[in-house]
N, C-alpha and C positions, 0 to 999 in steps of 0.2 A: 437862391437858386438849386433846382435838384442836380447832383450829381451824374451824367451822362458817362453811359460806357465808353470804354475806347473801343468803337466799331468803325469799321471801312466796308464800304460795299465796294464788291469788284466785279463786275456785269462782262461777262466773255459772250463774241459772238462770231461764231465762224462763218464767211460768206465768199463766194464766188459769182462773179457774175449778175451783182441783183440790182444794175442801173437804173430797174423801173421800181424798186422800193428803197433801196438804200436810204434816200433823204427823209424817206417818212419814218423810218427808224432813227436816223438821228437825229430829228427833229422832236421826236418823241421822247427819247431820252433825254434831251437838252430841256425839255421842257416838263421833266420830272421833279416835285418840290420831296426834297428826302428831309424836309424837317431839320436841316442842318447835320445829316450824317453825311460826312464827305464820301464822295462816291469816285469809280472811275468806270471806262467801258474800255476793253480790250478787244481790239474787233484784229480777228485773224483773217486776213483776204488771201484766199488760194489762186493766186496769181489771175486774177482777174483782167479780161482783156475786151472789155466792153465798155470802159469809161469811169465803172464803179471804183477805180484805184485813185483814180484823180478826184471824186467827189471825198472821198476818204482823207486825201492829204488836204482838199479845203478846210473840211469841217474840223480835223485836228490840229492845223493851224490856225484857226479860231480859238477852240477852246481844249487846253491840257488836260483837262479831263477824259478826251480822247488820244487813246493810243494806239497806232496801227501796226502791227506785225506781220510780217510773211511768214507765207504757210505754202511754203513750195511745193513741200509733196501731196497740197490739197486734201488732208485728211481733216475730217469733220471732228 
């Protein structure tokens, strides 16, 4: 078996009030085939007030590769 390098991919996403698009993004991330490479997605939510945060919580509760962090300063 070929030795695989110790690689881990981190995907960083900043978002705010993306209720119309966040499910498609998360579904697309979770559908990726990384050929065995471990990955995580860190989503920085800029204090969404349109329901985006609830969707992020729902998805991160189902898949530990999704990590949600608060971005109270709302900087991208």
